[in-house]
Backbone as numpy.savetxt, mean C-alpha at the origin, in Angstrom:
# Nx Ny Nz CAx CAy CAz Cx Cy Cz
-25.79 4.37 -5.20 -24.65 4.71 -6.01 -25.02 4.44 -7.47
-24.72 5.36 -8.36 -25.01 5.19 -9.78 -23.95 4.33 -10.43
-24.25 3.82 -11.63 -23.27 3.01 -12.36 -22.02 3.80 -12.68
-22.16 5.10 -12.96 -21.00 5.93 -13.27 -20.07 6.02 -12.07
-20.65 6.18 -10.87 -19.82 6.27 -9.66 -19.12 4.95 -9.37
-19.81 3.83 -9.61 -19.23 2.52 -9.31 -18.08 2.19 -10.24
-18.08 2.71 -11.47 -17.04 2.35 -12.43 -15.85 3.30 -12.42
-15.93 4.41 -11.71 -14.81 5.35 -11.67 -13.68 4.78 -10.83
-12.45 4.90 -11.32 -11.32 4.42 -10.51 -11.13 5.32 -9.30
-10.53 4.76 -8.24 -10.28 5.59 -7.06 -9.28 6.69 -7.39
-9.36 7.77 -6.65 -8.42 8.88 -6.85 -7.01 8.42 -6.49
-6.04 8.89 -7.25 -4.65 8.53 -6.97 -4.15 9.22 -5.71
-3.55 8.45 -4.80 -2.95 9.08 -3.61 -1.63 9.74 -3.99
-1.10 10.53 -3.08 0.23 11.12 -3.30 1.28 10.02 -3.19
2.37 10.19 -3.94 3.48 9.24 -3.87 3.95 9.14 -2.41
4.15 7.92 -1.94 4.61 7.69 -0.57 3.49 7.45 0.44
2.23 7.66 0.02 1.10 7.44 0.92 0.95 5.95 1.22
0.74 5.61 2.48 0.51 4.22 2.85 -0.93 3.83 2.52
-1.07 2.72 1.80 -2.40 2.21 1.43 -2.45 0.72 1.77
-3.67 0.19 1.85 -3.88 -1.21 2.19 -4.38 -1.94 0.95
-3.64 -2.94 0.50 -4.04 -3.80 -0.61 -4.88 -4.92 0.00
-6.20 -4.82 -0.15 -7.09 -5.79 0.48 -6.99 -7.18 -0.16
-6.57 -7.26 -1.42 -6.44 -8.56 -2.08 -5.30 -9.38 -1.48
-4.23 -8.71 -1.05 -3.07 -9.40 -0.48 -2.93 -9.17 1.02
-3.80 -8.34 1.58 -3.74 -7.95 2.99 -2.34 -7.46 3.35
-1.83 -6.56 2.49 -0.51 -5.97 2.70 -0.63 -4.45 2.68
0.22 -3.80 3.42 0.30 -2.34 3.40 1.51 -1.96 2.56
1.34 -0.97 1.71 2.44 -0.53 0.88 2.39 0.96 0.64
3.52 1.50 0.22 3.60 2.91 -0.17 3.22 3.00 -1.64
2.33 3.92 -1.96 1.96 4.14 -3.35 3.15 4.75 -4.07
3.54 4.14 -5.23 4.70 4.61 -5.98 4.35 5.09 -7.38
3.13 4.82 -7.86 2.74 5.27 -9.19 1.82 4.26 -9.85
1.68 4.38 -11.17 0.82 3.48 -11.92 1.57 2.94 -13.14
1.11 1.80 -13.62 1.64 1.20 -14.85 0.55 0.32 -15.45
0.19 0.62 -16.67 -0.81 -0.18 -17.40 -2.10 -0.36 -16.61
-2.55 0.69 -15.94 -3.81 0.64 -15.22 -3.74 0.02 -13.84
-2.58 -0.43 -13.43 -2.42 -1.02 -12.09 -1.59 -0.07 -11.23
-1.77 -0.20 -9.92 -1.02 0.64 -9.00 0.25 -0.08 -8.57
1.34 0.68 -8.47 2.61 0.14 -8.01 2.77 0.48 -6.53
2.98 -0.55 -5.73 3.13 -0.39 -4.29 4.48 -0.96 -3.87
5.05 -0.36 -2.83 6.34 -0.83 -2.30 6.19 -1.06 -0.82
6.66 -2.20 -0.37 6.62 -2.51 1.04 7.49 -1.53 1.81
6.97 -0.94 2.89 7.77 0.03 3.64 8.98 -0.61 4.33
8.95 -1.90 4.61 10.06 -2.53 5.32 11.17 -3.02 4.44
10.85 -3.87 3.48 11.91 -4.48 2.68 12.02 -3.91 1.29
11.14 -3.02 0.93 11.22 -2.38 -0.37 10.73 -3.22 -1.52
10.17 -4.41 -1.26 9.65 -5.25 -2.34 8.49 -4.54 -3.02
8.50 -4.55 -4.35 7.49 -3.85 -5.13 6.47 -4.87 -5.65
5.20 -4.46 -5.73 4.19 -5.30 -6.35 3.15 -4.42 -7.02
2.38 -5.04 -7.92 1.31 -4.35 -8.61 -0.02 -4.75 -7.97
-0.96 -3.81 -7.96 -2.27 -4.08 -7.37 -3.37 -3.48 -8.24
-4.51 -4.11 -8.20 -5.68 -3.57 -8.87 -6.19 -2.38 -8.06
-6.46 -1.24 -8.71 -6.93 -0.07 -7.97 -8.18 -0.33 -7.13
-9.07 -1.20 -7.61 -10.29 -1.49 -6.86 -10.06 -2.24 -5.56
-8.88 -2.83 -5.39 -8.56 -3.58 -4.16 -7.82 -2.72 -3.14
-7.66 -1.45 -3.44 -6.89 -0.56 -2.55 -7.82 0.33 -1.74
-7.47 0.47 -0.47 -8.17 1.40 0.41 -7.13 2.15 1.23
-7.50 3.29 1.76 -6.53 4.00 2.62 -6.13 3.11 3.79
-4.88 3.16 4.17 -4.42 2.38 5.32 -5.00 3.00 6.58
-5.68 2.17 7.35 -6.23 2.62 8.62 -5.15 2.61 9.69
-5.52 3.00 10.88 -4.57 3.07 11.99 -3.92 1.71 12.23
-4.72 0.64 12.24 -4.17 -0.70 12.50 -3.15 -1.08 11.43
-3.50 -0.89 10.15 -2.59 -1.26 9.07 -1.32 -0.43 9.09
-1.44 0.86 9.38 -0.26 1.73 9.44 0.67 1.30 10.58
0.10 1.03 11.73 0.92 0.62 12.88 1.59 -0.72 12.63
0.88 -1.65 12.00 1.44 -2.96 11.69 2.64 -2.80 10.76
2.50 -1.98 9.73 3.60 -1.77 8.77 4.78 -1.07 9.42
4.52 -0.03 10.18 5.61 0.72 10.81 6.31 -0.09 11.89
5.57 -0.95 12.59 6.20 -1.84 13.58 7.11 -2.84 12.91
6.70 -3.36 11.76 7.54 -4.30 11.02 8.84 -3.64 10.59
8.78 -2.39 10.16 9.98 -1.66 9.75 10.91 -1.47 10.95
10.36 -1.05 12.08 11.17 -0.83 13.28 11.80 -2.14 13.76
11.04 -3.23 13.73 11.58 -4.52 14.15 12.71 -4.98 13.23
12.55 -4.78 11.94 13.60 -5.17 10.98 14.87 -4.37 11.21
14.73 -3.08 11.47 15.90 -2.25 11.75 16.59 -2.69 13.03
15.81 -3.04 14.04 16.37 -3.49 15.30 17.16 -4.79 15.14
16.61 -5.71 14.35 17.32 -6.97 14.10 18.61 -6.72 13.34
18.59 -5.81 12.38 19.78 -5.52 11.59 20.87 -4.89 12.44
20.50 -4.09 13.43 21.48 -3.41 14.29 22.14 -4.38 15.28
21.53 -5.53 15.52 22.10 -6.50 16.47 23.13 -7.40 15.83
23.28 -7.32 14.53 24.23 -8.21 13.84 25.61 -7.66 13.86
């Protein structure tokens, strides 16, 4: 890999795409950018956080299932109240 390739930021995903923040080991929906950082939102509780683009990778099957299961479990708990 050349130095130019290593320094290029990752391509921006589409809004709503699930990505994995490896620095926090969290899955979030890509919501946009601000001051060079990516804005991510938790699919379950909607909490927003900023992440360094270099720490983001596409959410794999395991990460996607973990996030979607958390959303389904939270909805199930809310319906029992």
